[in-house]
Structures are given as structure tokens and as C-alpha cells.
C-alpha positions in Angstrom: -5.7 27.9 -11.5 -2.2 26.7 -10.8 -0.6 23.7 -8.9 -0.1 25.5 -5.6 -3.6 26.9 -5.4 -5.1 23.5 -6.3 -2.9 21.7 -3.7 -3.9 24.2 -1.0 -7.6 23.6 -1.7 -7.1 19.8 -1.9 -5.4 19.7 1.5 -8.8 20.5 3.1 -9.8 16.9 2.2 -6.7 15.1 3.6 -9.0 12.7 5.5 -10.2 11.1 2.3 -7.5 11.8 -0.3 -3.7 12.3 -0.7 -3.6 16.0 -1.8 -0.4 15.7 -3.8 -1.6 12.6 -5.6 -4.9 14.3 -6.4 -2.9 17.3 -7.8 -0.9 15.0 -10.0 -4.0 13.2 -11.3 -5.9 16.4 -12.1 -2.8 18.2 -13.5 -2.4 15.3 -16.0 -6.1 15.0 -16.8 -6.4 18.7 -17.6 -3.5 19.0 -20.1 -4.2 20.3 -23.5 -1.4 21.3 -25.9 1.1 20.4 -23.2 -0.3 22.8 -20.7 -2.2 21.8 -17.5 -5.6 23.3 -16.6 -6.3 24.0 -20.2 -8.4 21.0 -21.4 -11.8 21.3 -22.8 -13.3 19.3 -20.0 -11.8 21.6 -17.3 -12.6 24.8 -19.1 -16.2 23.9 -20.0 -17.1 21.8 -17.0 -14.5 22.8 -14.3 -14.1 19.0 -14.0 -10.4 18.2 -13.2 -10.6 14.4 -13.2 -13.4 13.5 -15.6 -15.9 12.4 -13.0 -19.0 11.0 -14.6 -22.6 11.7 -13.5 -23.6 9.3 -10.8 -26.9 8.3 -9.2 -26.8 10.9 -6.4 -25.6 13.8 -8.6 -28.2 16.5 -8.9 -26.1 19.2 -10.5 -25.4 20.2 -14.1 -23.8 17.8 -16.6 -21.5 18.0 -19.6 -21.5 15.5 -22.5 -18.1 14.3 -23.7 -16.8 11.4 -25.7 -14.3 9.1 -23.9 -13.0 5.6 -24.2 -14.2 2.8 -21.9 -13.2 -0.8 -21.4 -15.7 -3.6 -21.6 -15.6 -6.7 -19.3 -13.9 -8.6 -22.2 -11.1 -6.1 -22.4 -12.1 -4.4 -25.6 -12.1 -0.6 -25.7 -14.9 1.5 -27.1 -15.6 5.2 -27.4 -18.8 6.4 -25.7 -20.5 9.7 -25.1 -21.0 10.1 -21.4 -22.4 12.7 -19.1 -19.8 14.2 -16.8 -20.5 16.3 -13.7 -20.2 20.0 -14.2 -18.9 22.2 -11.3 -19.3 25.9 -10.8 -16.0 26.1 -8.8 -12.9 24.0 -8.2 -13.9 23.7 -4.5 -17.2 22.0 -5.5 -15.3 19.7 -7.7 -12.9 18.7 -4.9 -15.8 18.0 -2.5 -17.3 15.6 -5.0 -13.9 14.1 -6.0 -13.2 13.3 -2.3 -16.7 11.7 -2.0 -16.1 9.6 -5.1 -12.8 8.4 -3.8 -14.4 7.4 -0.5 -17.3 5.6 -2.3 -15.4 4.0 -5.2 -11.7 3.6 -4.2 -11.5 2.7 -0.5 -7.9 1.5 -1.0 -6.9 5.0 -2.0 -8.4 6.2 1.3 -6.4 3.6 3.3 -3.2 4.6 1.5 -3.7 8.4 1.5 -0.5 8.7 3.6 1.6 7.9 0.4 1.0 9.3 -3.1 2.6 6.2 -4.8 0.2 3.9 -3.0 -2.7 6.3 -3.8 -1.8 6.0 -7.5 -1.8 2.2 -7.3 -5.2 2.3 -5.4 -6.8 4.0 -8.4 -6.5 0.6 -10.2 -8.3 -1.3 -7.4 -11.9 -1.1 -8.3 -14.5 -2.4 -10.6 -13.0 -4.0 -13.8 -13.6 -1.6 -16.6 -13.2 1.6 -14.6 -11.3 4.5 -16.0 -8.0 3.6 -14.5 -7.5 0.1 -16.1 -4.8 1.2 -18.5 -1.5 0.7 -16.8 0.1 3.5 -18.8 -2.0 5.7 -16.6 0.3 4.9 -13.7 3.3 5.9 -15.7 1.7 9.2 -16.6 0.9 9.9 -12.9 4.4 9.0 -11.8 6.0 11.2 -14.5 3.7 14.0 -13.5 4.7 13.7 -9.9 8.4 13.9 -10.8 7.8 16.9 -13.1 5.9 19.1 -10.6 7.7 17.9 -7.4 10.4 20.6 -7.6 7.8 23.5 -7.5 5.8 21.8 -4.7 8.6 20.4 -2.4 11.5 22.7 -3.2 15.1 21.7 -2.9 14.4 18.5 -1.1 12.1 17.1 -3.8 14.4 14.3 -4.9 14.7 13.0 -1.3 10.9 13.3 -1.0 10.4 11.2 -4.1 12.9 8.5 -3.0 11.7 8.2 0.6 8.1 8.1 -0.4 8.8 5.3 -2.8 10.8 3.4 -0.1 7.8 3.8 2.2 5.4 2.5 -0.4 7.6 -0.5 -1.1 7.9 -1.3 2.7 4.1 -1.0 3.1 3.6 -3.2 0.0 1.4 -0.6 -1.5 2.5 -1.3 -5.1 1.9 -4.2 -7.5 5.1 -5.5 -9.0 4.2 -3.9 -12.3 3.7 -0.5 -10.7 6.8 -0.8 -8.5 8.9 -1.5 -11.6 7.5 1.5 -13.3 8.1 3.7 -10.3 11.7 2.4 -9.8 12.5 3.2 -13.4 11.1 6.7 -13.3 12.5 7.7 -10.0 16.0 6.4 -10.8 16.0 8.8 -13.7 16.1 11.9 -11.4 19.5 10.9 -10.0 22.9 11.0 -11.6 23.8 7.6 -13.1 27.1 7.6 -11.2 25.3 7.8 -7.8 22.1 5.8 -8.0 20.2 5.4 -4.7 21.3 2.1 -3.2 17.9 1.0 -1.9 16.3 1.4 -5.3 18.9 -0.3 -7.4 19.8 -3.1 -5.0 16.4 -4.5 -4.2 15.3 -7.3 -6.5 11.8 -7.3 -7.9 9.5 -9.8 -6.3 7.0 -12.0 -8.1 3.6 -10.4 -8.9 1.2 -10.2 -5.9 -1.8 -12.6 -5.8 -5.2 -11.1 -6.6 -8.4 -11.5 -4.5 -11.8 -10.7 -6.1 -14.5 -9.5 -3.8 -18.1 -9.3 -5.0 -20.3 -6.9 -3.0 -23.8 -8.3 -3.5 -26.7 -6.2 -4.9 -26.2 -2.4 -5.4 -27.8 0.5 -7.2 -31.4 -0.3 -8.1 -31.1 -3.7 -6.5 -31.1 -2.9 -2.8 -31.2 -6.5 -1.5 -33.0 -7.3 1.8 -34.5 -4.5 3.8 -33.2 -3.7 7.3 -36.1 -3.5 9.8 -36.2 -0.2 11.5 -33.8 1.5 9.0 -34.9 3.5 6.0 -31.5 4.9 5.3 -29.8 1.6 4.3 -30.4 -1.8 2.9 -28.5 -5.0 2.5 -26.5 -3.6 -0.4 -25.0 -1.0 2.1 -24.0 -3.7 4.6 -22.4 -5.8 1.8 -20.3 -2.7 0.7 -19.2 -1.6 4.2 -18.0 -5.1 5.2 -16.4 -5.8 1.8 -14.5 -2.5 1.9 -12.9 -3.5 5.3 -12.2 -7.0 4.1 -10.5 -5.5 1.0 -8.5 -3.0 3.0 -7.2 -5.7 5.4 -6.2 -8.0 2.5 -4.5 -5.1 0.8 -2.5 -4.6 4.0 -1.4 -8.2 3.8 0.1 -7.5 0.3 -2.7 -8.8 -2.0 -4.0 -7.0 -5.0 -7.8 -6.5 -4.9 -10.4 -6.3 -7.6 -14.1 -5.6 -6.9 -17.2 -6.3 -9.0 -18.6 -3.0 -7.8 -16.9 -0.2 -5.9 -19.9 2.0 -4.9 -23.7 2.0 -4.9 -24.0 0.8 -8.5 -26.0 -1.9 -10.3 -24.0 -4.7 -11.8 -25.7 -7.6 -13.5 -25.2 -11.1 -12.0 -24.1 -12.3 -15.4 -21.2 -9.8 -15.5 -19.8 -10.5 -12.0 -18.2 -13.8 -12.7 -16.9 -12.6 -16.1 -15.1 -9.8 -14.4 -13.1 -12.3 -12.3 -12.6 -14.6 -15.3 -11.3 -11.9 -17.5 -8.8 -10.5 -14.9 -5.1 -11.3 -15.4 -3.6 -12.8 -13.4 -6.6 -15.0 -12.5 -7.8 -14.3 -8.9 -6.5 -16.7 -6.3 -9.9 -16.5 -4.5 -13.4 -15.1 -5.1 -15.8 -14.2 -2.3 -19.3 -12.9 -2.8 -20.6 -11.0 0.3 -24.2 -10.8 1.3 -26.6 -10.2 4.2 -29.3 -12.8 4.9 -33.0 -12.6 5.6 -35.8 -15.1 6.5 -39.5 -15.2 7.5 -38.6 -17.0 10.7 -37.3 -14.4 13.2 -35.2 -17.0 15.1 -33.1 -17.8 12.0 -29.7 -16.5 12.8 -26.0 -17.0 12.1 -23.5 -17.0 9.3 -23.9 -19.2 6.2 -21.2 -20.0 3.6 -22.1 -21.5 0.2 -20.0 -23.2 -2.4 -20.8 -24.7 -5.8 -21.7 -28.4 -6.2 -18.9 -31.0 -5.8 -15.7 -30.9 -3.8 -13.2 -28.4 -5.0 -10.9 -25.6 -3.9 -14.0 -23.5 -3.0 -14.8 -25.9 -0.2 -11.3 -25.5 1.2 -11.7 -21.7 1.0 -15.0 -21.8 2.8 -13.5 -24.1 5.5 -10.6 -21.7 6.2 -13.0 -18.8 6.5 -15.2 -20.8 8.9 -12.2 -21.7 11.0 -11.0 -18.1 11.2 -14.5 -16.8 12.2 -14.8 -19.5 14.9 -11.4 -18.3 16.4 -12.3 -14.6 16.3 -16.0 -15.0 17.3 -16.4 -18.1 19.4 -19.9 -19.5 19.6 -21.0 -17.9 16.3 -23.5 -20.1 14.5 -22.1 -21.1 11.1 -24.1 -23.1 8.5 -26.8 -23.9 11.0 -29.7 -24.7 8.6 -33.2 -23.2 9.1 -34.6 -24.2 5.7 -34.3 -27.7 4.4 -31.9 -29.6 6.7 -29.1 -29.6 4.2 -25.9 -29.4 6.2 -23.6 -29.1 3.1 -24.2 -25.6 1.9 -24.0 -26.0 -1.9 -26.1 -23.9 -4.2 -26.3 -23.1 -7.9 -25.6 -19.4 -7.4 -24.6 -17.6 -10.6 -21.5 -16.0 -9.1 -20.3 -19.5 -8.1 -21.3 -21.2 -11.3 -19.7 -18.5 -13.4 -16.2 -18.7 -11.8 -14.9 -22.1 -12.8 -11.2 -22.4 -12.1 -11.3 -19.8 -9.3 -11.8 -21.0 -5.7 -15.1 -19.4 -4.9 -17.5 -19.0 -2.0 -20.5 -16.9 -1.1 -20.9 -15.7 2.5 -24.2 -14.6 4.2 -22.9 -12.4 7.1 -26.0 -12.8 9.2 -29.8 -12.5 9.2 -30.9 -8.9 9.0 -34.4 -10.2 9.9 -33.0 -11.4 13.3 -32.7 -8.8 16.1 -29.4 -10.1 17.5 -27.7 -10.6 14.1 -28.9 -7.2 12.9 -27.6 -5.5 16.0 -24.2 -7.2 15.5 -24.0 -6.4 11.8 -24.6 -2.7 12.5 -22.0 -2.6 15.3 -18.6 -1.1 14.2 -16.6 -3.3 16.6 -18.3 -6.5 15.4 -17.9 -5.5 11.8 -14.2 -5.0 12.2 -13.7 -8.4 14.0 -15.8 -10.3 11.5 -14.3 -8.6 8.4 -10.8 -9.2 9.9 -11.6 -12.9 10.4 -12.9 -13.3 6.9 -9.7 -11.7 5.5 -7.6 -14.0 7.7 -9.5 -17.0 6.4 -8.8 -16.0 2.8 -5.2 -15.4 3.6 -4.9 -18.8 5.3 -6.4 -20.5 2.2 -4.3 -18.7 -0.4 -1.1 -19.1 1.6 0.1 -15.5 1.8 0.6 -12.8 -0.8 
């Protein structure tokens, strides 16, 4: 294996990944004794990015000790099962799938390798890319292998790609500062690139936490007529679009889960509470269900008392009403309580963070269910929710 061969194979998956970014990541992950593609994990498991066994994996596995980060920020060494691949092609197929399922921001930023690097940090708290020195390693690897990949124009490629990432607001302030420092080192000190040295650093972007309800062994409500999906899948699909739209507005995103995985209710609020900076808003996303088939519409809940969560909910409601006129919101079919306040764990466990829980619609209602499964409706509703959050926070 060498860089050029890996890149040519990775380019087959350009609809899901940035091939050069994937090369940089796998080049770094497989280093042993200073040489790429020589690590124990790669040689024994043909696993170029340390992908762990997941619920849908039916192939062979490989046991390896690696460090992980707990929700409270502490690091521990654990023995985990990693996927074992017979060929690099089979690895890349699974790698692309994992990126699609776990790092949707990487998919949305696959047009730029700097933005893709940043996207690896936007996922469940405690995932393998929480250490920010990892971004430095990826950036240094990109600069190191760029001459062989891009030829004589590699310096211009590095600079224009970073300019693009900055213009698109793909990078957190921390990652932008790292990238600026590393890329400036490839130029002669007497002639630094004007754009890079002249632009002042902005304040750190605001963080939004999205909680995709249910997941893994907790499917949530069933979807009548569909055996291939449950509520958990609806929550994930809407949440990923909301996250991508907020990311495009310049926010940093964190998620309590990034794929079809089970996360305890008791952990979800802690993830937001332990994040620094503290999220500017927290939204838990769900689908609804009821015995009464005429129960329909959107419901938004906040915790007891008047606080910032109520203002967040109001801004989301206003945005939905503008985007989808006539949509029923907070029309009660249960106990006549107009003020939607509940003692939900994710709302109770996020004190100090403006929090709300949205029920996107009733999967038990024919009209709501048809809407929720419609791609056009999904994009409009997700866009309205993102606009509501943005209007509440006041911009990134």
C-alpha cells in the first residue's frame, strides 16, 4: 500500500468522503516507527482508521487496546473489538458508510479537506476524535504528503483550500488557528500569504447540541406500514439535516448520538453539560404517537417555569409557522394543558442551557406520517427548526 494507491481507491467514494482527507487520516492512523501503513492494526486487521465493531457488522473482528474519553472528560484504556477487513477496498466501503452514519457534517463538507477534518469532531461526545491535537496531526500530515499528491502546485492548493474553508466557515476558531499556523510554515517568512496573515481571528463559534431521541436497542415508536424503520430513524434523519443547516450558518454542532446507537437518558444531558463551551441551545428531537388516530401536529415541550427554554421554543414555533402555514403546533389531545411543560430527563438534566424537546408529528396519524416521510417536507421543517434556533441564539 502507498498513498497514491489508497487515494485512487478512496476516490470511488467521493459522494460520501473527501478522498484526500481520508488519505491523511488513514496515513496518520497507520504509522508505526515513523512509517505509514505499518501499524499493528493495519497489518493484522487491514483497518486503516481504527473502526470499531458496530451493530450491523457481521465480519471478523480484531481485539486491541485503545484510549477512550468518558462523558466527564476522563480518559481510560479499554480493550475493544475492531472490524477486520480482507482488503483495503472492503475497509473503504465500510469507512464511507461509517462517515455517512456517524459524521454527517463530514459528508456535507466533503468538498474541502480542512472542513472534513473539522467535521470529525462533530459527533457524539467521547468519540475517538475529541482530542484537538488530532486536528494538528491531520493538518501536519496533509502538508507532509501534499507535494507527492498535488505536485508543484501543492502550496497553492493548501492555501486556497484553507481560504475556502474560512470563507465557508467550516472551521472552529481553535482549528482555524491551528491550520493558519501550520500552513504559514510552508511559505518563506519574507513573503507570507497576505490573506492568511492579515485576517484577524474571530471569537469562538457558538455550540448547538442536538439530541436524536432513542437509538440502537431503543427503537421508539413504530411506523405503521413500515418494517424497515422506526421513530429512531426519523429522529436521526431530521436531526442530521437540522445539524447540517446550523453548521452552514457557522455554528459548531455536538450530538448525543451520531448513528444508530443506544445512549442512556441519564447520559444525554451530561454530554451537553460537560461540553466546553457550554451549548447555547439544546434540542431533543422525537416523533410522536398516540392511540387516537386523529391526534396530529407538532408539539414542543420545555421544563417547568419560565426560562430561556420557553423563548427557544417560541422562536422555533414562529419559524415553523412561517415555513409551514397552518401546521398545528401544541394542539393538545391528552389533558387540555396548553402550556407544554414536562419533567423530561433531557430537559431536567440541562440546567443553565436553553432546552426544548420537539415532537415532529404523530407517526400514528396518516397525514403526519406521510409528511414526515416526504423528503421535501423534511427539508422545509428541518430548515424552519434550524432558523428558529438561529433566531433565538442570535447568530453564530
